[in-house]
VOTOR-487736 format. One record per residue (C-alpha): x, y, z. Coordinates in steps of 0.1 Angstrom, whole numbers. Layout:
residues N
<kevo><px>X</px><py>Y</py><pz>Z</pz></kevo>
...
END
This chain:
residues 81
<kevo><px>1586</px><py>1608</py><pz>565</pz></kevo>
<kevo><px>1568</px><py>1606</py><pz>531</pz></kevo>
<kevo><px>1548</px><py>1574</py><pz>533</pz></kevo>
<kevo><px>1533</px><py>1554</py><pz>562</pz></kevo>
<kevo><px>1537</px><py>1517</py><pz>557</pz></kevo>
<kevo><px>1510</px><py>1496</py><pz>573</pz></kevo>
<kevo><px>1533</px><py>1469</py><pz>586</pz></kevo>
<kevo><px>1559</px><py>1493</py><pz>601</pz></kevo>
<kevo><px>1560</px><py>1502</py><pz>637</pz></kevo>
<kevo><px>1563</px><py>1539</py><pz>646</pz></kevo>
<kevo><px>1571</px><py>1559</py><pz>677</pz></kevo>
<kevo><px>1548</px><py>1587</py><pz>691</pz></kevo>
<kevo><px>1573</px><py>1611</py><pz>676</pz></kevo>
<kevo><px>1569</px><py>1596</py><pz>642</pz></kevo>
<kevo><px>1531</px><py>1597</py><pz>645</pz></kevo>
<kevo><px>1532</px><py>1632</py><pz>657</pz></kevo>
<kevo><px>1552</px><py>1643</py><pz>627</pz></kevo>
<kevo><px>1530</px><py>1625</py><pz>603</pz></kevo>
<kevo><px>1497</px><py>1637</py><pz>618</pz></kevo>
<kevo><px>1511</px><py>1672</py><pz>624</pz></kevo>
<kevo><px>1498</px><py>1674</py><pz>659</pz></kevo>
<kevo><px>1514</px><py>1682</py><pz>693</pz></kevo>
<kevo><px>1528</px><py>1657</py><pz>718</pz></kevo>
<kevo><px>1499</px><py>1665</py><pz>741</pz></kevo>
<kevo><px>1474</px><py>1656</py><pz>713</pz></kevo>
<kevo><px>1491</px><py>1623</py><pz>707</pz></kevo>
<kevo><px>1488</px><py>1615</py><pz>744</pz></kevo>
<kevo><px>1451</px><py>1624</py><pz>744</pz></kevo>
<kevo><px>1445</px><py>1601</py><pz>713</pz></kevo>
<kevo><px>1463</px><py>1573</py><pz>730</pz></kevo>
<kevo><px>1444</px><py>1577</py><pz>763</pz></kevo>
<kevo><px>1411</px><py>1580</py><pz>746</pz></kevo>
<kevo><px>1418</px><py>1549</py><pz>725</pz></kevo>
<kevo><px>1416</px><py>1568</py><pz>692</pz></kevo>
<kevo><px>1450</px><py>1554</py><pz>683</pz></kevo>
<kevo><px>1456</px><py>1519</py><pz>694</pz></kevo>
<kevo><px>1492</px><py>1513</py><pz>705</pz></kevo>
<kevo><px>1514</px><py>1489</py><pz>725</pz></kevo>
<kevo><px>1537</px><py>1500</py><pz>753</pz></kevo>
<kevo><px>1572</px><py>1485</py><pz>750</pz></kevo>
<kevo><px>1598</px><py>1495</py><pz>776</pz></kevo>
<kevo><px>1577</px><py>1524</py><pz>788</pz></kevo>
<kevo><px>1572</px><py>1539</py><pz>754</pz></kevo>
<kevo><px>1543</px><py>1536</py><pz>729</pz></kevo>
<kevo><px>1547</px><py>1518</py><pz>696</pz></kevo>
<kevo><px>1521</px><py>1524</py><pz>669</pz></kevo>
<kevo><px>1514</px><py>1502</py><pz>639</pz></kevo>
<kevo><px>1514</px><py>1521</py><pz>606</pz></kevo>
<kevo><px>1479</px><py>1507</py><pz>598</pz></kevo>
<kevo><px>1466</px><py>1525</py><pz>629</pz></kevo>
<kevo><px>1479</px><py>1559</py><pz>616</pz></kevo>
<kevo><px>1464</px><py>1551</py><pz>582</pz></kevo>
<kevo><px>1431</px><py>1542</py><pz>597</pz></kevo>
<kevo><px>1431</px><py>1575</py><pz>616</pz></kevo>
<kevo><px>1435</px><py>1596</py><pz>584</pz></kevo>
<kevo><px>1413</px><py>1576</py><pz>561</pz></kevo>
<kevo><px>1383</px><py>1592</py><pz>545</pz></kevo>
<kevo><px>1360</px><py>1566</py><pz>561</pz></kevo>
<kevo><px>1369</px><py>1578</py><pz>596</pz></kevo>
<kevo><px>1363</px><py>1614</py><pz>586</pz></kevo>
<kevo><px>1329</px><py>1606</py><pz>572</pz></kevo>
<kevo><px>1320</px><py>1587</py><pz>603</pz></kevo>
<kevo><px>1330</px><py>1616</py><pz>625</pz></kevo>
<kevo><px>1310</px><py>1641</py><pz>604</pz></kevo>
<kevo><px>1280</px><py>1618</py><pz>606</pz></kevo>
<kevo><px>1283</px><py>1616</py><pz>644</pz></kevo>
<kevo><px>1287</px><py>1654</py><pz>646</pz></kevo>
<kevo><px>1256</px><py>1660</py><pz>625</pz></kevo>
<kevo><px>1235</px><py>1636</py><pz>645</pz></kevo>
<kevo><px>1246</px><py>1652</py><pz>678</pz></kevo>
<kevo><px>1239</px><py>1687</py><pz>664</pz></kevo>
<kevo><px>1203</px><py>1677</py><pz>654</pz></kevo>
<kevo><px>1197</px><py>1660</py><pz>687</pz></kevo>
<kevo><px>1209</px><py>1692</py><pz>705</pz></kevo>
<kevo><px>1187</px><py>1714</py><pz>684</pz></kevo>
<kevo><px>1156</px><py>1692</py><pz>692</pz></kevo>
<kevo><px>1164</px><py>1694</py><pz>729</pz></kevo>
<kevo><px>1168</px><py>1732</py><pz>728</pz></kevo>
<kevo><px>1135</px><py>1735</py><pz>709</pz></kevo>
<kevo><px>1117</px><py>1716</py><pz>737</pz></kevo>
<kevo><px>1128</px><py>1742</py><pz>763</pz></kevo>
END
């Protein structure tokens, strides 16, 4: 799979291969709502735009910002002890 098309529908297997993660990780992403999907016939179907959103630089920047804020907050809490 070379390119993810935003308007294509992919299986969890396709998503796993594209993201290079395990089946267990895909399940965690689905349960946590990190990847939004639809269940059809007992199986998840994922829009390509969801996969692209997940790997976009904006999402990474947002995650780094959240991590840094959490790190600073933790440092301040520890200093108070």
